[in-house]
N, C-alpha and C positions, 0 to 999 in steps of 0.2 A: 439693094434698093435705096433710092435717093431720099432726100429730105421731104420733098413733096409727096412721094408715094407713101412714106411713113406717116406723115401727118394725115393724109387721106384715109389710110388703114386705121389709124388711131381713132379719127373723128367718127368713122363708121362704127367702130367698136364701142366707143363712148355713147353713141346714140341709142345702142341697145343695151347698155350696161345696167346692172343692178346697182343697188345703193352701196353695197359692199365694195364692189369694184371701184366705183367712183370715189369712195373714201380712200381706198388704197392709192389711186392715182393723185388725189389731192395731197395726201401725205407725202408721197413720193416727190411731187412738185415742190412742196413747201420745204422739204428736207434739202432738195437740190438749191433752192433759193437762199437757204440759210448758209450754205457752204460757198456761195458766190463771194469773191473778193470785192468789197465795196469801199474800202479805205486802206490807209497805211498808217503805222504808228510813227511817232516822231523819229524813230530809229530806221524807219523805212521797211519795217516788217508788214507784209500784207495781213490784213485782217478780213475775216469772213464777216458776213451780216451778223451771224450769231456771236462772234467775238466782239464786234463793234457795239452790239446791243449790251453785252455783258460789261464793257468798259464804261458805257453811259451809265448803266445802273450802279456800278461801283462808285463812279465819280459823284453822282447824285447823293449815294449814301454817305460818302465822305463829306460832302457839303453839309448834309443834314446833321452830321456829328460835329460840325464845327471845324473840320479839317481843311481850312482855307485861309487865305490872307487877303486883307483888303488892298485896294489899290494904295491907299495912303500908307499903310504899313510897308508895303513893297517898295514904295518910293523912299521911305526913310531907310529901310534896308540897304537899298542900292547906294544911297549917299554914304554909307559906311564902308563901302568897298574900297 
């Protein structure tokens, strides 16, 4: 069965599906999307959507904790190299 036949079959099933099946299908699609590669780390490691979101959350938390350097301080540090 090709992609078009699969889509047609799935759409027919979704049109008559109950709420429970629709929730399962939605969760499956959401999980699939979370595992999609959406970025790469500075080391070149592929990152899934879930990993990317986690890195953003971690970075924001670090920033809120004061774990960052200002542009001015960075320029001063560079001068000392």
